[in-house]
C-alpha positions as CSV (number, residue, x, y, z in Angstrom):
1,M,-53.7,-20.0,31.6
2,R,-51.0,-17.4,31.8
3,R,-48.5,-19.8,30.2
4,A,-50.9,-20.6,27.4
5,G,-51.4,-17.0,26.6
6,F,-47.6,-16.4,26.5
7,L,-47.1,-19.4,24.2
8,M,-49.9,-18.2,21.9
9,A,-48.4,-14.7,21.7
10,L,-44.9,-16.2,21.0
11,A,-46.4,-18.3,18.2
12,C,-47.9,-15.2,16.6
13,V,-44.6,-13.3,16.7
14,V,-42.7,-16.3,15.2
15,A,-45.4,-16.7,12.4
16,G,-45.1,-12.9,11.7
17,V,-41.3,-13.2,11.4
18,A,-41.6,-16.2,9.2
19,N,-44.0,-14.4,6.9
20,A,-42.0,-11.2,6.8
21,A,-40.4,-10.1,3.5
22,P,-36.8,-11.3,3.1
23,A,-34.2,-8.7,4.0
24,A,-32.6,-6.9,1.1
25,P,-29.2,-8.2,0.2
26,P,-26.4,-6.0,1.5
27,A,-25.1,-3.4,-0.9
28,P,-21.9,-4.5,-2.8
29,V,-18.8,-3.1,-1.3
30,A,-16.5,-1.4,-3.7
31,P,-13.0,-2.7,-3.6
32,P,-10.5,-0.3,-2.1
33,V,-8.8,2.0,-4.6
34,P,-5.1,1.0,-4.7
35,V,-2.6,3.6,-3.7
36,P,-0.3,4.4,-6.7
37,L,3.3,3.2,-6.1
38,S,5.5,6.2,-5.2
39,I,8.5,7.0,-3.1
40,T,9.2,10.2,-1.2
41,V,12.9,10.9,-0.7
42,F,14.3,13.3,1.9
43,D,17.6,15.0,2.1
44,Q,17.9,14.5,5.8
45,E,17.6,11.3,7.9
46,N,14.3,10.6,9.8
47,F,12.1,11.9,6.9
48,K,13.2,15.5,7.4
49,G,14.4,18.3,5.2
50,R,13.6,18.8,1.6
51,S,11.6,16.1,-0.1
52,V,10.6,14.9,-3.6
53,K,7.8,12.5,-4.4
54,I,8.6,10.2,-7.3
55,S,6.2,7.9,-9.1
56,A,8.2,6.7,-12.1
57,A,11.7,5.3,-12.9
58,T,14.2,8.1,-12.6
59,P,17.5,7.4,-14.2
60,N,19.1,10.7,-13.1
61,L,18.1,12.4,-9.8
62,A,20.2,15.4,-10.9
63,M,17.2,16.4,-13.0
64,L,15.3,16.9,-9.7
65,Q,18.3,18.5,-8.0
66,F,18.5,15.4,-5.7
67,E,21.5,13.5,-7.0
68,D,23.6,12.2,-4.0
69,K,21.3,13.8,-1.5
70,V,18.9,11.1,-0.5
71,A,19.2,10.4,3.3
72,S,15.8,8.7,4.0
73,F,12.7,7.5,2.1
74,E,9.1,6.4,2.4
75,V,7.4,4.1,0.0
76,A,3.6,4.3,-0.7
77,G,1.6,1.8,-2.5
78,A,2.1,-1.9,-3.3
79,G,5.7,-2.6,-4.3
80,D,9.4,-1.9,-3.7
81,W,11.9,0.6,-5.1
82,V,15.5,0.0,-6.2
83,L,18.0,2.7,-5.3
84,C,21.2,2.9,-7.3
85,E,24.4,4.8,-6.5
86,N,25.1,5.7,-10.2
87,R,23.0,7.3,-12.9
88,N,21.1,5.0,-15.3
89,Y,20.7,2.4,-12.5
90,G,24.4,1.6,-12.4
91,G,26.7,0.8,-9.5
92,R,25.6,-0.7,-6.3
93,C,21.8,-0.9,-6.0
94,A,19.5,-1.9,-3.1
95,R,15.9,-3.0,-3.2
96,V,13.9,-1.2,-0.4
97,Q,10.4,-1.5,1.1
98,T,8.1,0.7,3.2
99,K,10.6,3.3,4.7
100,G,14.1,3.8,5.7
101,A,14.9,6.5,8.3
102,D,18.7,6.5,7.6
103,L,20.3,5.2,4.4
104,R,23.7,4.8,6.3
105,I,22.3,1.4,7.3
106,I,22.6,0.2,3.7
107,Q,25.6,2.4,2.8
108,L,23.6,4.6,0.4
109,F,23.4,7.8,2.5
110,A,23.8,10.8,0.1
111,R,24.9,8.3,-2.7
112,V,21.7,7.6,-4.7
113,S,21.7,8.9,-8.3
114,S,18.9,6.9,-9.8
115,L,15.9,4.7,-8.8
116,Y,13.0,2.7,-10.2
117,P,9.8,1.0,-8.9
118,V,9.2,-2.7,-8.7
119,P,5.4,-3.0,-8.6
120,A,4.0,-5.9,-6.4
121,V,2.7,-8.8,-8.5
122,A,-0.8,-10.1,-7.7
123,P,-0.7,-13.8,-6.7
124,A,-1.8,-16.2,-9.5
125,V,-5.2,-17.7,-9.2
126,P,-5.0,-21.5,-9.3
127,A,-6.5,-23.0,-12.5
128,A,-9.3,-24.8,-10.5
129,Q,-10.6,-21.4,-9.3
130,K,-10.7,-19.7,-12.7
């Protein structure tokens, strides 16, 4: 008898769940806002000293009083930056990512005179998925 009562109560609960209104669909999640591509350059190694945040191609760092002073850098956003030792993107250049604590490693310590961004390219969607 006890078992029959339990089974009947369980059947009522299951029937109640089956007849319940469907759950509301989850709210759409907004895509994350991308961080604009920028680079912060520092006049001392290990991200110390005077700094300048740059978000566009800069053919002459002298305009920012930063020519031949870059010792370390930190990139924000999706993409890379190209650091060049001469004005107008001339001389030896190096493409860098994320951050560099000491530009001596790539022989550009206190030698950068111009720089420009290289935005990341979104992967192409295969034709079958369009």
